[in-house]
N, C-alpha and C positions, 0 to 999 in steps of 0.2 A: 585923604585917599581913601576909598571906600574900598575893604577887603571883601572878596567874592563869600570867603568862609563865614563872614560875620553876615551874611545875607541867607534866611531860611531858605531852602532848598525850594519850596513852593512859591515864593516870592520871588525867588531868580527865574525858576521857568514861566510864572505870569510875563516879567518884564520881558524875558525872551521871546515867549510866543506871541504876544499882543502886537506886535507889528505885521506880524503874517494873518491873523486873524483879521486887523483891519482891512487889509488888502482883498482877503476874499472877501468880506463882507461888501465891499466898496464894487470889487468884480460883480458879486450877486445883485446889487442895487444898481447897477448901471443899465441905461437906457440904451437898447442896442437898435431902437427903430430909424436911429438916425443914418445906421449902415446901411448900404446899397445890397439888397438881400440878391441880386445877380453877382456879386461879389463874395459874400460870406454868409454861414449859415451858425448859428450857435444856439446849443442846446445846453441850458444850465442844468444841474445834476436834478432838480425838481423836476424838470421837464422831460425827462430818461423815464419811458415804460418800461417796468420790469414786467415779466410773465412767468408764472410760476410752471415748473414742470414737474412729472412724477419721479424725477430722479434724486430730489434733493436739490436742484439748482434752479434757481433763476437764469433769466437770458432777456436781455435788451438789444435790440438791434440800432445800430449806430448807422450803418450805411449798407447799401445793396439788400439782398435776400438769400439765406444762406441754403433756401430749399432750392435756387436756380441756376443755373450755368452762371458765372461771374464774380468779380472781386465781393465780396462780404466783411464786413466790421461788425463784430458783436461784443458785447459784454456777457460775462458768465460769473454767476454767483453763486459759488458751491456754500451750502448751508453745513455748519459745524457737524460731524459726525456722518456724512454724506459721501460717496463717491461711485464713481461708472464700475462696471465689469469689462473686461478685457474686451477691446474693439480694435476697430482700425477704420479710417477714413479714407476716400479714394484719391483724395489729394493734400499736399502740404499743408498744414497749419502753422501759424506764425503768432507764438503766445507770449504776450508779456503779463508778468504776475502783478498787479498794481496794489495789491492790499493782501495783509495776511501772508499764512503760509501754504501752498499748495503742495500736495504729496502726490507723487507718482510713483508707477512702476511699470514694466515691459513684460511681455509675455503671455500666453494663453493660458497659464495657471492662475488663477487668483490669489495672491498671497497679500494681503493688507498690511501684515504685519511687516514684509519687506518692503513697504513704500519707502521712498525718500523725501527729505524735506526740500522744497524750494523755495526760497524766501522773495519777500516783496523787492522789486526791482529786475528780478532775473527775466530773461530771454529764451524761452526755449521754443524748438521745432520739431512739429512729430511729422515724421515722413509718412508719406502715402504707402496706404497698404501695409505698414508696421505696426502691430499690437500693442496695446499700451492701456492703462486704465489710471485714472485720477480721481481727485476730490478732496476735501477736508479735513481733518482732526477734531481739534478742540474747539477750533472758531472758523468763522466765515473767511472764505478769501474771493477777492474779485480778479479776476482774469479778463484782457482783451485780444480775443481771437481774429486775426485776419487770415483768409483764405479765398480758394476759389470753389465756387460752388457746383454741383451741390455738395454742401458739407454733412453728407449723412455719416453716421454712425453704423458698422457695421459689426455684429457680436461675433467673437471670434474665441469664447472661453471653451478650455479642454477641462472638464472635470476629472 
């Protein structure tokens, strides 16, 4: 009988992670050409186009157009040590933290030391016309944001 304490941590970690890594590789190597494009659309991570922004974030549009009326789905990758200033949006936004820790705060007075950590897997709603700001501290964070456009950000900082 094998005792887990007898197995080095790195070997045990590798043994547990290997089946998941193989599954991911099989999915990445799958030939989706046989699927009916009228029934399904698949974009693998390598096919998602990221665009830089002046705020220290990258964005990728998955569906819709954030600048126009209607539903949109975007990914936002906040780079470490970057965040927004106080602002609000004209419509509710529904946000899932996909990876990393997202840092958030509310109010018109910019207080980065008062930002609160939101871990991966969390779901957050930004309510329309309510002031907030957010970003990343020591590591990148990736968010999925779903909303109704236009998804403009209106500056709202009080100095």
